[in-house]
KOLFI-204507 format. One record per atom (N, C-alpha, C): residue number from 1; residue in three letters; atom name; x, y, z. Coordinates in steps of 0.1 Angstrom, whole numbers. Last residue first. Layout:
{pos=NUM, code=ALA, site=CA, east=X, north=Y, up=Z}
...
This chain:
{pos=93, code=SER, site=N, east=-293, north=67, up=161}
{pos=93, code=SER, site=CA, east=-281, north=77, up=164}
{pos=93, code=SER, site=C, east=-282, north=88, up=153}
{pos=92, code=ARG, site=N, east=-313, north=50, up=154}
{pos=92, code=ARG, site=CA, east=-314, north=56, up=167}
{pos=92, code=ARG, site=C, east=-304, north=69, up=167}
{pos=91, code=ALA, site=N, east=-303, north=36, up=132}
{pos=91, code=ALA, site=CA, east=-315, north=44, up=129}
{pos=91, code=ALA, site=C, east=-316, north=54, up=143}
{pos=90, code=ALA, site=N, east=-286, north=18, up=143}
{pos=90, code=ALA, site=CA, east=-279, north=29, up=135}
{pos=90, code=ALA, site=C, east=-290, north=40, up=133}
{pos=89, code=TYR, site=N, east=-302, north=0, up=157}
{pos=89, code=TYR, site=CA, east=-294, north=10, up=165}
{pos=89, code=TYR, site=C, east=-288, north=22, up=157}
{pos=88, code=GLN, site=N, east=-313, north=-11, up=134}
{pos=88, code=GLN, site=CA, east=-323, north=-3, up=145}
{pos=88, code=GLN, site=C, east=-315, north=7, up=153}
{pos=87, code=ASP, site=N, east=-291, north=-24, up=125}
{pos=87, code=ASP, site=CA, east=-299, north=-12, up=116}
{pos=87, code=ASP, site=C, east=-307, north=-4, up=125}
{pos=86, code=LEU, site=N, east=-288, north=-42, up=146}
{pos=86, code=LEU, site=CA, east=-278, north=-33, up=143}
{pos=86, code=LEU, site=C, east=-284, north=-22, up=134}
{pos=85, code=PHE, site=N, east=-318, north=-49, up=163}
{pos=85, code=PHE, site=CA, east=-307, north=-53, up=154}
{pos=85, code=PHE, site=C, east=-299, north=-40, up=151}
{pos=84, code=LEU, site=N, east=-327, north=-54, up=198}
{pos=84, code=LEU, site=CA, east=-327, north=-47, up=186}
{pos=84, code=LEU, site=C, east=-316, north=-52, up=177}
{pos=83, code=SER, site=N, east=-326, north=-70, up=222}
{pos=83, code=SER, site=CA, east=-333, north=-76, up=211}
{pos=83, code=SER, site=C, east=-334, north=-69, up=197}
{pos=82, code=PRO, site=N, east=-316, north=-56, up=242}
{pos=82, code=PRO, site=CA, east=-306, north=-65, up=236}
{pos=82, code=PRO, site=C, east=-315, north=-71, up=223}
{pos=81, code=LYS, site=N, east=-316, north=-27, up=256}
{pos=81, code=LYS, site=CA, east=-327, north=-35, up=247}
{pos=81, code=LYS, site=C, east=-319, north=-44, up=239}
{pos=80, code=HIS, site=N, east=-295, north=-20, up=275}
{pos=80, code=HIS, site=CA, east=-310, north=-17, up=277}
{pos=80, code=HIS, site=C, east=-321, north=-24, up=269}
{pos=79, code=ARG, site=N, east=-275, north=-32, up=262}
{pos=79, code=ARG, site=CA, east=-278, north=-37, up=277}
{pos=79, code=ARG, site=C, east=-292, north=-33, up=280}
{pos=78, code=ALA, site=N, east=-273, north=-17, up=239}
{pos=78, code=ALA, site=CA, east=-274, north=-30, up=237}
{pos=78, code=ALA, site=C, east=-279, north=-37, up=251}
{pos=77, code=LEU, site=N, east=-271, north=9, up=248}
{pos=77, code=LEU, site=CA, east=-283, north=6, up=240}
{pos=77, code=LEU, site=C, east=-285, north=-10, up=240}
{pos=76, code=ALA, site=N, east=-246, north=7, up=260}
{pos=76, code=ALA, site=CA, east=-256, north=10, up=268}
{pos=76, code=ALA, site=C, east=-270, north=7, up=262}
{pos=75, code=LEU, site=N, east=-231, north=3, up=235}
{pos=75, code=LEU, site=CA, east=-231, north=-8, up=246}
{pos=75, code=LEU, site=C, east=-242, north=-5, up=257}
{pos=74, code=LEU, site=N, east=-234, north=27, up=223}
{pos=74, code=LEU, site=CA, east=-241, north=14, up=217}
{pos=74, code=LEU, site=C, east=-241, north=4, up=227}
{pos=73, code=TYR, site=N, east=-220, north=43, up=242}
{pos=73, code=TYR, site=CA, east=-235, north=45, up=238}
{pos=73, code=TYR, site=C, east=-240, north=35, up=233}
{pos=72, code=PRO, site=N, east=-194, north=32, up=242}
{pos=72, code=PRO, site=CA, east=-202, north=33, up=254}
{pos=72, code=PRO, site=C, east=-216, north=34, up=251}
{pos=71, code=CYS, site=N, east=-189, north=40, up=211}
{pos=71, code=CYS, site=CA, east=-189, north=26, up=218}
{pos=71, code=CYS, site=C, east=-198, north=25, up=230}
{pos=70, code=ASP, site=N, east=-188, north=67, up=207}
{pos=70, code=ASP, site=CA, east=-199, north=58, up=203}
{pos=70, code=ASP, site=C, east=-201, north=45, up=209}
{pos=69, code=ALA, site=N, east=-166, north=77, up=217}
{pos=69, code=ALA, site=CA, east=-178, north=80, up=225}
{pos=69, code=ALA, site=C, east=-190, north=72, up=221}
{pos=68, code=HIS, site=N, east=-147, north=71, up=198}
{pos=68, code=HIS, site=CA, east=-146, north=64, up=210}
{pos=68, code=HIS, site=C, east=-160, north=67, up=219}
{pos=67, code=MET, site=N, east=-165, north=66, up=168}
{pos=67, code=MET, site=CA, east=-157, north=74, up=176}
{pos=67, code=MET, site=C, east=-157, north=67, up=189}
{pos=66, code=LEU, site=N, east=-162, north=42, up=139}
{pos=66, code=LEU, site=CA, east=-169, north=47, up=152}
{pos=66, code=LEU, site=C, east=-160, north=57, up=161}
{pos=65, code=LYS, site=N, east=-144, north=38, up=120}
{pos=65, code=LYS, site=CA, east=-159, north=41, up=117}
{pos=65, code=LYS, site=C, east=-166, north=48, up=128}
{pos=64, code=ARG, site=N, east=-110, north=50, up=117}
{pos=64, code=ARG, site=CA, east=-121, north=44, up=125}
{pos=64, code=ARG, site=C, east=-135, north=46, up=120}
{pos=63, code=PRO, site=N, east=-90, north=46, up=88}
{pos=63, code=PRO, site=CA, east=-98, north=55, up=99}
{pos=63, code=PRO, site=C, east=-108, north=47, up=105}
{pos=62, code=ARG, site=N, east=-62, north=24, up=84}
{pos=62, code=ARG, site=CA, east=-78, north=27, up=82}
{pos=62, code=ARG, site=C, east=-84, north=36, up=92}
{pos=61, code=GLY, site=N, east=-32, north=35, up=97}
{pos=61, code=GLY, site=CA, east=-40, north=26, up=88}
{pos=61, code=GLY, site=C, east=-54, north=32, up=85}
{pos=60, code=PRO, site=N, east=-17, north=54, up=110}
{pos=60, code=PRO, site=CA, east=-17, north=40, up=115}
{pos=60, code=PRO, site=C, east=-24, north=31, up=106}
{pos=59, code=GLY, site=N, east=4, north=77, up=90}
{pos=59, code=GLY, site=CA, east=-9, north=72, up=98}
{pos=59, code=GLY, site=C, east=-9, north=58, up=102}
{pos=58, code=ILE, site=N, east=16, north=74, up=57}
{pos=58, code=ILE, site=CA, east=16, north=82, up=68}
{pos=58, code=ILE, site=C, east=2, north=77, up=77}
{pos=57, code=ALA, site=N, east=44, north=56, up=42}
{pos=57, code=ALA, site=CA, east=29, north=55, up=47}
{pos=57, code=ALA, site=C, east=28, north=65, up=58}
{pos=56, code=VAL, site=N, east=66, north=68, up=21}
{pos=56, code=VAL, site=CA, east=64, north=63, up=33}
{pos=56, code=VAL, site=C, east=49, north=66, up=38}
{pos=55, code=ALA, site=N, east=69, north=59, up=-14}
{pos=55, code=ALA, site=CA, east=65, north=67, up=-4}
{pos=55, code=ALA, site=C, east=62, north=61, up=10}
{pos=54, code=LYS, site=N, east=99, north=40, up=-24}
{pos=54, code=LYS, site=CA, east=86, north=41, up=-21}
{pos=54, code=LYS, site=C, east=81, north=52, up=-12}
{pos=53, code=ALA, site=N, east=125, north=53, up=-43}
{pos=53, code=ALA, site=CA, east=121, north=48, up=-30}
{pos=53, code=ALA, site=C, east=104, north=49, up=-31}
{pos=52, code=VAL, site=N, east=135, north=65, up=-66}
{pos=52, code=VAL, site=CA, east=130, north=50, up=-67}
{pos=52, code=VAL, site=C, east=124, north=46, up=-55}
{pos=51, code=SER, site=N, east=127, north=96, up=-75}
{pos=51, code=SER, site=CA, east=133, north=88, up=-65}
{pos=51, code=SER, site=C, east=126, north=73, up=-67}
{pos=50, code=GLY, site=N, east=112, north=114, up=-91}
{pos=50, code=GLY, site=CA, east=126, north=117, up=-91}
{pos=50, code=GLY, site=C, east=134, north=108, up=-81}
{pos=49, code=THR, site=N, east=83, north=111, up=-93}
{pos=49, code=THR, site=CA, east=87, north=117, up=-80}
{pos=49, code=THR, site=C, east=104, north=121, up=-80}
{pos=48, code=ARG, site=N, east=80, north=101, up=-119}
{pos=48, code=ARG, site=CA, east=69, north=109, up=-113}
{pos=48, code=ARG, site=C, east=76, north=115, up=-100}
{pos=47, code=ARG, site=N, east=102, north=87, up=-128}
{pos=47, code=ARG, site=CA, east=97, north=98, up=-135}
{pos=47, code=ARG, site=C, east=89, north=106, up=-128}
{pos=46, code=MET, site=N, east=102, north=66, up=-107}
{pos=46, code=MET, site=CA, east=113, north=77, up=-109}
{pos=46, code=MET, site=C, east=110, north=88, up=-117}
{pos=45, code=ARG, site=N, east=77, north=55, up=-112}
{pos=45, code=ARG, site=CA, east=81, north=61, up=-98}
{pos=45, code=ARG, site=C, east=91, north=70, up=-101}
{pos=44, code=HIS, site=N, east=85, north=44, up=-136}
{pos=44, code=HIS, site=CA, east=73, north=53, up=-135}
{pos=44, code=HIS, site=C, east=74, north=59, up=-120}
{pos=43, code=ALA, site=N, east=104, north=26, up=-127}
{pos=43, code=ALA, site=CA, east=106, north=37, up=-140}
{pos=43, code=ALA, site=C, east=96, north=48, up=-137}
{pos=42, code=THR, site=N, east=90, north=9, up=-110}
{pos=42, code=THR, site=CA, east=102, north=18, up=-104}
{pos=42, code=THR, site=C, east=104, north=29, up=-114}
{pos=41, code=ARG, site=N, east=73, north=-5, up=-127}
{pos=41, code=ARG, site=CA, east=68, north=4, up=-116}
{pos=41, code=ARG, site=C, east=80, north=14, up=-111}
{pos=40, code=PHE, site=N, east=91, north=-17, up=-144}
{pos=40, code=PHE, site=CA, east=82, north=-7, up=-150}
{pos=40, code=PHE, site=C, east=76, north=3, up=-138}
{pos=39, code=LEU, site=N, east=103, north=-36, up=-125}
{pos=39, code=LEU, site=CA, east=111, north=-27, up=-133}
{pos=39, code=LEU, site=C, east=103, north=-13, up=-139}
{pos=38, code=THR, site=N, east=81, north=-48, up=-115}
{pos=38, code=THR, site=CA, east=90, north=-40, up=-107}
{pos=38, code=THR, site=C, east=98, north=-30, up=-114}
{pos=37, code=SER, site=N, east=72, north=-61, up=-138}
{pos=37, code=SER, site=CA, east=64, north=-51, up=-130}
{pos=37, code=SER, site=C, east=72, north=-42, up=-121}
{pos=36, code=ARG, site=N, east=93, north=-79, up=-142}
{pos=36, code=ARG, site=CA, east=90, north=-69, up=-152}
{pos=36, code=ARG, site=C, east=81, north=-57, up=-144}
{pos=35, code=SER, site=N, east=114, north=-85, up=-113}
{pos=35, code=SER, site=CA, east=102, north=-87, up=-122}
{pos=35, code=SER, site=C, east=101, north=-77, up=-131}
{pos=34, code=ILE, site=N, east=149, north=-92, up=-109}
{pos=34, code=ILE, site=CA, east=137, north=-84, up=-106}
{pos=34, code=ILE, site=C, east=126, north=-88, up=-117}
{pos=33, code=GLY, site=N, east=175, north=-97, up=-115}
{pos=33, code=GLY, site=CA, east=167, north=-107, up=-107}
{pos=33, code=GLY, site=C, east=155, north=-101, up=-100}
{pos=32, code=MET, site=N, east=196, north=-85, up=-129}
{pos=32, code=MET, site=CA, east=191, north=-80, up=-117}
{pos=32, code=MET, site=C, east=183, north=-88, up=-110}
{pos=31, code=VAL, site=N, east=194, north=-101, up=-154}
{pos=31, code=VAL, site=CA, east=206, north=-99, up=-147}
{pos=31, code=VAL, site=C, east=204, north=-93, up=-133}
{pos=30, code=GLN, site=N, east=165, north=-102, up=-161}
{pos=30, code=GLN, site=CA, east=172, north=-114, up=-158}
{pos=30, code=GLN, site=C, east=187, north=-112, up=-151}
{pos=29, code=ILE, site=N, east=160, north=-74, up=-165}
{pos=29, code=ILE, site=CA, east=153, north=-83, up=-155}
{pos=29, code=ILE, site=C, east=160, north=-96, up=-151}
{pos=28, code=VAL, site=N, east=178, north=-68, up=-185}
{pos=28, code=VAL, site=CA, east=179, north=-60, up=-173}
{pos=28, code=VAL, site=C, east=172, north=-69, up=-161}
{pos=27, code=GLU, site=N, east=168, north=-84, up=-206}
{pos=27, code=GLU, site=CA, east=182, north=-87, up=-202}
{pos=27, code=GLU, site=C, east=184, north=-80, up=-188}
{pos=26, code=PRO, site=N, east=142, north=-74, up=-211}
{pos=26, code=PRO, site=CA, east=143, north=-89, up=-204}
{pos=26, code=PRO, site=C, east=157, north=-91, up=-199}
{pos=25, code=ASP, site=N, east=149, north=-48, up=-219}
{pos=25, code=ASP, site=CA, east=142, north=-50, up=-206}
{pos=25, code=ASP, site=C, east=143, north=-64, up=-201}
{pos=24, code=THR, site=N, east=183, north=-47, up=-233}
{pos=24, code=THR, site=CA, east=170, north=-49, up=-234}
{pos=24, code=THR, site=C, east=163, north=-50, up=-220}
{pos=23, code=TYR, site=N, east=210, north=-25, up=-231}
{pos=23, code=TYR, site=CA, east=203, north=-39, up=-225}
{pos=23, code=TYR, site=C, east=190, north=-36, up=-229}
{pos=22, code=ARG, site=N, east=220, north=-3, up=-240}
{pos=22, code=ARG, site=CA, east=228, north=-13, up=-244}
{pos=22, code=ARG, site=C, east=219, north=-27, up=-240}
{pos=21, code=GLY, site=N, east=207, north=20, up=-229}
{pos=21, code=GLY, site=CA, east=203, north=16, up=-243}
{pos=21, code=GLY, site=C, east=210, north=3, up=-247}
{pos=20, code=CYS, site=N, east=207, north=33, up=-205}
{pos=20, code=CYS, site=CA, east=220, north=34, up=-215}
{pos=20, code=CYS, site=C, east=216, north=29, up=-226}
{pos=19, code=ALA, site=N, east=183, north=26, up=-190}
{pos=19, code=ALA, site=CA, east=185, north=41, up=-197}
{pos=19, code=ALA, site=C, east=196, north=40, up=-207}
{pos=18, code=ARG, site=N, east=187, north=2, up=-180}
{pos=18, code=ARG, site=CA, east=177, north=3, up=-190}
{pos=18, code=ARG, site=C, east=179, north=16, up=-198}
{pos=17, code=MET, site=N, east=210, north=8, up=-163}
{pos=17, code=MET, site=CA, east=212, north=-4, up=-174}
{pos=17, code=MET, site=C, east=201, north=0, up=-185}
{pos=16, code=ARG, site=N, east=196, north=26, up=-145}
{pos=16, code=ARG, site=CA, east=208, north=29, up=-156}
{pos=16, code=ARG, site=C, east=210, north=21, up=-166}
{pos=15, code=LEU, site=N, east=176, north=7, up=-135}
{pos=15, code=LEU, site=CA, east=171, north=18, up=-144}
{pos=15, code=LEU, site=C, east=183, north=24, up=-152}
{pos=14, code=ALA, site=N, east=195, north=-11, up=-120}
{pos=14, code=ALA, site=CA, east=185, north=-14, up=-132}
{pos=14, code=ALA, site=C, east=181, north=-6, up=-141}
{pos=13, code=PRO, site=N, east=206, north=8, up=-102}
{pos=13, code=PRO, site=CA, east=214, north=3, up=-114}
{pos=13, code=PRO, site=C, east=206, north=-3, up=-125}
{pos=12, code=ARG, site=N, east=182, north=13, up=-87}
{pos=12, code=ARG, site=CA, east=189, north=24, up=-94}
{pos=12, code=ARG, site=C, east=196, north=19, up=-105}
{pos=11, code=LYS, site=N, east=175, north=-12, up=-75}
{pos=11, code=LYS, site=CA, east=166, north=-5, up=-84}
{pos=11, code=LYS, site=C, east=174, north=5, up=-93}
{pos=10, code=LEU, site=N, east=195, north=-17, up=-55}
{pos=10, code=LEU, site=CA, east=193, north=-27, up=-68}
{pos=10, code=LEU, site=C, east=185, north=-20, up=-79}
{pos=9, code=ASP, site=N, east=190, north=3, up=-36}
{pos=9, code=ASP, site=CA, east=203, north=1, up=-43}
{pos=9, code=ASP, site=C, east=204, north=-7, up=-54}
{pos=8, code=ASP, site=N, east=165, north=-3, up=-29}
{pos=8, code=ASP, site=CA, east=165, north=9, up=-38}
{pos=8, code=ASP, site=C, east=180, north=9, up=-44}
{pos=7, code=SER, site=N, east=159, north=-38, up=-27}
{pos=7, code=SER, site=CA, east=163, north=-26, up=-21}
{pos=7, code=SER, site=C, east=164, north=-15, up=-32}
{pos=6, code=ILE, site=N, east=128, north=-54, up=-24}
{pos=6, code=ILE, site=CA, east=142, north=-51, up=-33}
{pos=6, code=ILE, site=C, east=145, north=-38, up=-30}
{pos=5, code=ARG, site=N, east=112, north=-79, up=-6}
{pos=5, code=ARG, site=CA, east=117, north=-66, up=-6}
{pos=5, code=ARG, site=C, east=129, north=-63, up=-17}
{pos=4, code=ARG, site=N, east=89, north=-103, up=-23}
{pos=4, code=ARG, site=CA, east=102, north=-99, up=-16}
{pos=4, code=ARG, site=C, east=106, north=-85, up=-15}
{pos=3, code=ASN, site=N, east=73, north=-128, up=-33}
{pos=3, code=ASN, site=CA, east=71, north=-115, up=-29}
{pos=3, code=ASN, site=C, east=82, north=-112, up=-21}
{pos=2, code=GLY, site=N, east=87, north=-145, up=-63}
{pos=2, code=GLY, site=CA, east=81, north=-143, up=-51}
{pos=2, code=GLY, site=C, east=80, north=-130, up=-45}
{pos=1, code=MET, site=N, east=99, north=-158, up=-86}
{pos=1, code=MET, site=CA, east=107, north=-146, up=-78}
{pos=1, code=MET, site=C, east=101, north=-144, up=-65}
């Protein structure tokens, strides 16, 4: 099946087929063309949130380890004494 985006319009009918009791999980998976994990993950999300849609990601990603002010400070230290190792720079701050 591969890694692909499955629309919410396909996930809702899959859950309805599963809930009506006339179809087994393997039949739903085969007819809808989704994986077993997608079916179970979608059912779990529906129970938990009431929606089959994934939560929208908030923010641009992983938070930065260094603040913008730290970068010029570390560059100044490196220019002043380039023979120091990174752990020695960390001990100074």
